[in-house]
N, C-alpha and C positions, 0 to 999 in steps of 0.2 A: 504493500500500498503508500502510494506516494502523495506528495501534493499536487494538486491538479490547476494549471491555470488556462485563464479564457482571455482572448483578445478581442477587445470592442473597438472596432472603428468604423468609421462614417464611409469606409470603402472595403467590398468583400476582395479588392485586389492585395490592400495593403494588409488587412488582417492573416489573409492567407499568406502573404510574404511575410510577414513575421512569425507567423508558426512554423514556416518552412525554416527561417534561419535557426531561431530558437531551438527548434528538433536536431538542427546540426549541431548543435552544441552539445544538447542532453540527449541523445536516442532514449529513447522507453517513456520520457516523462509524456503525460497527457497534456496536450497543449491545444486547445479548441477555437477556430474561430466564430468571430461573430460579428462579421462585418456586411455595412451596406442596409438596405431595408428588405422587408418581403417581397417586393417585385424588384430586386434587385437594383435599384438606385441608391443613390449615397443618400445618407442617412444612417439611422439605427435603427433597431427592433427591438422592441420589449421580448416578442414572444423569443426571435433569437438569443438573446442572452440567456434567457428563462432555461433554453433548449440547452444550452452551451455549458452552463453552470452545471446540469445534470447529467451531462455527458464527462466535464471534468472531473467529476468530484466521487470518490471510491468510500469514503467517510474520512478523509484523511484533511480535508478542506480544500479550499481554489481561492486561488490569489486573483484577481481582476485587473488588468491593464488597459485601459481607456485612450485615445489619442485626443481628444478634445472635449471641451467644457460639456457638452450637450450630450455625449457618450457617456459622461460620468453621471448624469442626472439621469438617463436611462436605466444604467447599472442600477442606481439608486434605487430606484422605482422597480425594478427588478426583485431586487432584495426584500422591500415589502410586503411580497407576494410569496416568499419563501417560506415553508414552514420553520418554527422557530428553532428545531436541531439544527436545520440545513443551515438558517442564516447567521447562525453562532460562530460557522464556522467558513463563511466568505467572507473574506476581506479586501477593499477596494484599492491599490496603491496610487500612491501621488507620485508618480516616476514617468519619465519618459519613454515613451510605447517600445522602442526595439532595443534599447540599453536596459530598459526594466527587464523586459522581459526575456532577453538572453540572459543575465544575472539571474531572474529568479528559478529559468529552466536550468540552470546548472545547480544552484540551491537544492533545487527540488531531488534533481537526478543523484545527487549525493547524500540524500536521503532525510535532509534536511524538513525538520516539522514544519507546521503552518506558521509560526512566529520568525523564523529564520527566513524561509522563502519571501516574507515578507518585507522582511527587513531587505534583504539582498535587493530586491524588487527598488526597495525606495534608495537603496545607496547608490543608485543611478542620478539623483538628486545631487551628489556631493556635496551630501548632509554625512558621511559616514564616521564613524566613532572612532576615537585612537584604537588602533587595535593593540589589544593586549597583550604584556610582554614582549613585544616586539619594537619598542622605542629606541631600542639599543641593538638591534640583530643588525646582521652583516657585515660589511666590511668592518675589518679590527677586532670581531667577536673569535677568541682563542678557540678551537677544539676542546673538547673535555679533556682528551686523551694529553694535551699538551698543558694541561694544568689552569685553564683558563677560566671563562665563567661558569660556575659549579652547574653540571647537570646539562650544559647546551653541548650538541654536536653541530660542526659547521661544515662546508664545503663550498669549494666555488668551481665552476666550471661554466666553460664556455658554450655558448649557444653556435650549435655546428648547420643546424638547419638553415635553409635560404632565405626564410620570413623571420624567424628568431620567434618570440611569443606573442604573435600576432592571434587574431580569436581561438581558430580549430586548438591551436599547441598550448596555449593557456587552458583552455577546457577541460583538455587532458592533465594538465600540470596540476589542475585544482581537485581534478578527481580522483587522484592517485595520492594527494594529499592528505584529502578527505579520508581516505580508507585506514588510516593510521592513527589512533590515540596518541597523538602528542602535535604540541604548538609548534607549527611550522609558517617561518617566513622568507621572503627571498627578497632581496634587496631591502629588508626593512621593511615589507608588510605582509600582511597577510595571506599565506600561500594558498588560503583557502576561499580568497574574496576575488572571482573571475576582474571586476571591473579595476581592483587595486593593480591586480597585475599586469593588466593590458595598458592601464595608463604610465606605468612603468618606461612604456617604449620600449622595449628589450630587442633590438634587430639581431642579426646574425654577427657575430663575432664579438658580443658584448657581453660581460660576464654574470652569470647569475650567483648570488651569493648566498646560500644555504643555511639555516639554523634550526634547530630544532632541539626542543627539550619535552620529557615527558617519556611513559611506560616505552615507547616505540620510536624513540627517536633514532637510535641506531638505523635500525629498518627503513623509517622513513626519507633519512637522507640518503641511503644507497639506494633505495627504490629511485628517489626522484632525480638521482644524479644520472642513475642509468637509462632513464627516460630522456632524459638530455641529451647525453651521448649518444644516444640511439640516432637522434635527429628527427623523431617525433613521425617516421617512417617518410617524409622528407626528400627531397633532393640536397644533399648538401651544400653550402655554400663554397662560393667557388675562392681563390687565393686572388 
């Protein structure tokens, strides 16, 4: 069971395109489009939103993202007609449609709960809270074996794929980091936050400075180093 997403847009093509993009970042996440009017025109549909919420919800909850103000009004009206139990697990995010959907999809795909997926969507507004425990991670942090910061394991690895940590590799990185019971950072930001990683703009040839603490810190660092060194299955950069 995972949190589902509903994309509400005035255009069916926009809604379907956002679903397609977000699904590329997080395969298996239920993302349902509710775009356009019932007759295929530009606008929003109360019935389409109701149906999309029903399709996206498996009991874990739904995060709704909207493109324009009147889409939000349609979504809010739809919520008023839901049963109380369903309404309690549907949240409308205040977030840019594309960035919020991608971030939320990755959070849902890694098993995040409703509040976590909602927060991931709203992080696209740039109002992200500081990463706990990562303020001093990254460059200059010694490995635990070297007697540096207690309990912290670090590694520095060069990005060898041609496009660096762009959207798809970043999503793979986040998913892998989320598999471990560890707090992980890359160049000082939360390694489990897709938007934070993409905002770093780490291109080919750049160094990714990894730091992890927690019960599975060593395993997390080893796995993430291996993923980066593999080039994410992409063509390697040329010298």
